[in-house]
C-alpha positions, -999 to 999 in steps of 0.1 A, spaced: -409 105 37 -372 112 36 -352 86 55 -320 106 58 -340 131 80 -354 104 103 -340 98 138 -320 66 142 -301 46 168 -263 45 170 -251 20 145 -237 -3 172 -271 -6 189 -288 -23 160 -278 -59 167 -305 -85 174 -303 -111 202 -309 -147 192 -344 -148 207 -355 -120 183 -341 -137 153 -367 -165 154 -401 -148 152 -436 -164 150 -441 -178 115 -472 -168 94 -501 -193 90 -498 -204 54 -535 -212 51 -547 -178 64 -522 -152 56 -524 -130 25 -505 -142 -5 -489 -107 -6 -475 -111 29 -458 -143 17 -444 -124 -13 -432 -95 8 -414 -120 30 -397 -135 -1 -389 -100 -14 -374 -87 18 -354 -119 24 -339 -115 -11 -332 -78 -5 -313 -86 27 -293 -114 10 -284 -90 -19 -273 -64 6 -249 -85 27 -236 -102 -5 -229 -68 -20 -210 -58 12 -189 -90 11 -179 -81 -25 -172 -45 -15 -150 -57 13 -130 -78 -12 -122 -47 -32 -114 -23 -3 -83 -18 19 -96 12 40 -97 0 76 -126 22 87 -147 12 57 -139 -25 62 -148 -23 99 -181 -5 92 -190 -30 65 -184 -58 90 -208 -43 115 -236 -34 90 -232 -67 72 -237 -87 104 -269 -67 111 -282 -72 76 -275 -109 80 -294 -110 112 -324 -93 95 -323 -119 67 -323 -148 92 -352 -132 110 -372 -128 78 -365 -162 65 -379 -178 97 -413 -161 90 -418 -190 65 -436 -218 84 -421 -253 87 -452 -269 70 -448 -248 38 -433 -271 12 -405 -263 -13 -431 -262 -41 -456 -241 -22 -429 -216 -15 -420 -217 -52 -455 -206 -62 -449 -176 -39 -416 -169 -56 -432 -168 -90 -463 -148 -79 -438 -123 -65 -418 -123 -98 -450 -117 -118 -467 -91 -97 -436 -72 -85 -424 -69 -121 -458 -58 -133 -461 -32 -105 -427 -18 -112 -433 -17 -150 -466 0 -147 -449 30 -130 -416 30 -148 -411 59 -172 -377 49 -186 -385 30 -218 -353 8 -216 -361 -4 -181 -398 -9 -188 -391 -30 -219 -368 -52 -198 -395 -56 -171 -422 -65 -196 -399 -89 -214 -390 -110 -183 -425 -106 -169 -439 -130 -196 -412 -155 -188 -418 -156 -150 -455 -157 -158 -449 -189 -177 -428 -203 -149 -457 -199 -125 -478 -220 -149 -452 -248 -152 -447 -250 -114 -485 -249 -108 -489 -279 -130 -461 -297 -111 -479 -289 -79 -512 -302 -92 -498 -335 -105 -474 -342 -76 -493 -329 -46 -529 -324 -59 -529 -288 -47 -545 -261 -67 -521 -231 -71 -549 -206 -76 -557 -210 -39 -521 -202 -30 -521 -171 -51 -555 -160 -37 -568 -158 -73 -550 -124 -76 -527 -137 -103 -539 -157 -133 -521 -190 -141 -517 -198 -178 -489 -200 -203 -467 -170 -209 -437 -170 -233 -430 -207 -232 -400 -216 -211 -386 -237 -239 -383 -205 -260 -364 -186 -232 -330 -203 -238 -310 -175 -254 -273 -169 -261 -261 -151 -229 -248 -119 -246 -283 -111 -257 -294 -108 -221 -272 -77 -217 -290 -43 -219 -279 -6 -220 -272 7 -185 -287 39 -172 -267 70 -163 -270 73 -125 -265 111 -126 -294 116 -150 -317 87 -142 -349 91 -123 -346 80 -87 -375 56 -92 -357 39 -121 -327 34 -99 -348 18 -72 -365 -4 -98 -332 -18 -111 -320 -24 -75 -352 -40 -64 -358 -63 -93 -321 -74 -95 -323 -85 -58 -356 -103 -63 -344 -122 -93 -311 -130 -77 -329 -145 -47 -351 -166 -71 -321 -178 -90 -303 -188 -58 -333 -206 -44 -338 -227 -76 -301 -234 -79 -299 -248 -44 -333 -264 -41 -333 -285 -73 -315 -315 -58 -339 -317 -29 -370 -323 -50 -384 -358 -47 -386 -368 -84 -365 -365 -115 -390 -343 -134 -392 -318 -106 -354 -317 -102 -350 -311 -140 -377 -284 -140 -360 -264 -113 -326 -268 -130 -341 -256 -163 -359 -226 -149 -329 -216 -127 -310 -210 -160 -337 -185 -171 -335 -168 -137 -298 -163 -142 -305 -147 -176 -330 -124 -159 -303 -114 -133 -279 -107 -161 -305 -85 -178 -315 -66 -148 -281 -60 -132 -269 -47 -166 -295 -18 -163 -276 -5 -133 -248 21 -138 -215 3 -133 -196 35 -132 -209 43 -97 -183 39 -70 -186 12 -44 -196 38 -18 -222 53 -41 -236 19 -47 -237 12 -9 -257 44 -3 -281 33 -30 -284 -2 -15 -293 13 19 -317 38 4 -335 11 -15 -338 -10 16 -353 20 34 -378 25 5 -388 -12 5 -392 -16 42 -412 17 45 -434 4 16 -439 -29 34 -449 -11 66 -477 8 47 -489 -24 30 -487 -52 56 -518 -67 70 -502 -89 96 -495 -68 127 -466 -89 141 -449 -88 107 -456 -51 102 -437 -45 135 -407 -64 121 -408 -43 89 -409 -11 110 -380 -22 132 -359 -31 101 -368 2 85 -353 21 115 -322 -1 113 -318 7 76 -321 45 83 -290 40 106 -272 21 79 -281 47 53 -267 75 74 -236 55 81 -229 49 44 -237 85 35 -211 97 61 -184 75 46 -193 87 11 -188 123 23 -156 116 41 -138 95 15 -152 108 -18 -164 143 -9 -198 135 -23 -231 142 -7 -261 118 -1 -281 141 -25 -257 134 -54 -268 98 -52 -304 100 -41 -316 135 -50 -334 153 -22 -341 119 -6 -379 120 -7 -393 86 -15 -409 84 -49 -440 63 -54 -441 35 -28 -442 -2 -38 -476 -17 -33 -479 -53 -43 -513 -63 -58 -531 -79 -88 -521 -69 -123 -543 -92 -145 -552 -66 -171 -517 -53 -175 -503 -88 -179 -529 -97 -205 -520 -66 -225 -483 -74 -224 -490 -110 -234 -511 -98 -264 -486 -73 -276 -451 -89 -269 -455 -127 -267 -433 -133 -298 -404 -111 -288 -369 -124 -281 -337 -106 -271 -314 -93 -297 -282 -75 -285 -294 -45 -265 -330 -46 -277 -359 -70 -283 -371 -82 -317 -400 -103 -330 -387 -139 -335 -399 -138 -371 -376 -108 -379 -344 -125 -368 -321 -136 -396 -320 -174 -401 -284 -176 -390 -289 -157 -357 -272 -172 -327 -305 -176 -309 -314 -205 -332 -280 -222 -329 -282 -219 -291 -318 -232 -291 -307 -263 -311 -278 -269 -288 -297 -264 -255 -331 -278 -262 -324 -304 -290 -359 -318 -291 -380 -293 -273 -407 -319 -266 -382 -335 -242 -375 -303 -222 -387 -306 -186 -408 -275 -188 -428 -291 -216 -429 -326 -201 -445 -312 -169 -474 -300 -189 -477 -332 -209 -478 -351 -177 -506 -329 -164 -526 -333 -196 -521 -371 -194 -533 -373 -158 -559 -346 -157 -572 -346 -193 -561 -310 -197 -535 -287 -182 -540 -269 -149 -549 -232 -153 -567 -204 -134 -579 -177 -158 -607 -152 -157 -614 -155 -195 -598 -171 -225 -561 -166 -231 -554 -133 -250 -530 -152 -274 -548 -176 -297 -519 -200 -300 -518 -205 -263 -555 -213 -257 -553 -251 -261 -554 -270 -229 -548 -304 -245 -515 -295 -262 -485 -274 -251 -472 -250 -277 -434 -253 -282 -432 -232 -313 -445 -197 -304 -417 -172 -297 -391 -199 -306 -395 -206 -343 -400 -185 -374 
């Protein structure tokens, strides 16, 4: 599939009337967990797209480009509103959060398993263990506050147990920055990976930053606030992988191409027919957007679509699914890593005076009082043990106890 060769409507015929912007929501009790995660992913992708175009407009004084951005941006915003309304009214903030973290876990693992660029794969594997831990913390909050088992929500496709403990994830910001790729030499799949995971993590960060104050108790509010900071760190890491030397128009073309790839992947993977039709309609709209951006790139920078996206043929499509064995392997091999400048290092190999330890002391103080730890202590107190869903014992010995939360692994020497 090459989207640039697909037929498309005239750009100005892609607007949605209000009646089409409010589709029938999915049934939260019957729909596949991966339909829920696709809705979250595509919602985040559209938010990222229109936000990018707002920023582009603030750095551009070419009337034709500004006018075209305004048209495309409005259409992208309509798509986002349509997707967001697929979420049903009776799905709670915390139930939706479980979907966000299942997406973060399985999307990251799926991308990493097919990523050939070592720098990008290491970044994915590193953040994977942190989002995996977030799923565990929120699942325990869900159990203690709502008496709902999160394993039902994730369809038992994703295990729920500790990852790299959230308390260990508070790092000095500069250590989240990584080496960016060279867009001219990078594999097209790697460019799509960086674009996709940045949008997904940006959406998660935005959700947590804006939802924390709406939670109904102090511990929940504090947990959202703590994890939102880690999601910001993940956005910093992933966006730093992208080539900042690309022009605004080149970036726009890549944004539209990535949306085409994601929507086409969603069409192939979707089990709900009414939602599949939406993915297909949006794919056709994105083809029109892609061609529009490519024409402007050619007109104003004398660059072809192929200089940004190669021959345009889609690489391996995204197929969300279970990644239990892969995640267990990453847990076993990399649990004690932390970030150190442009790379990752075992916590035991950091010098005593490393800024990580100073920042940890400043941010966490007494780690036993961190919200991410207290939520597990609360679950142990009420349930006799923490809430987990695992097919076999944890691959990391130090994280097997269900009566005591480990606040030392990956944090202390």
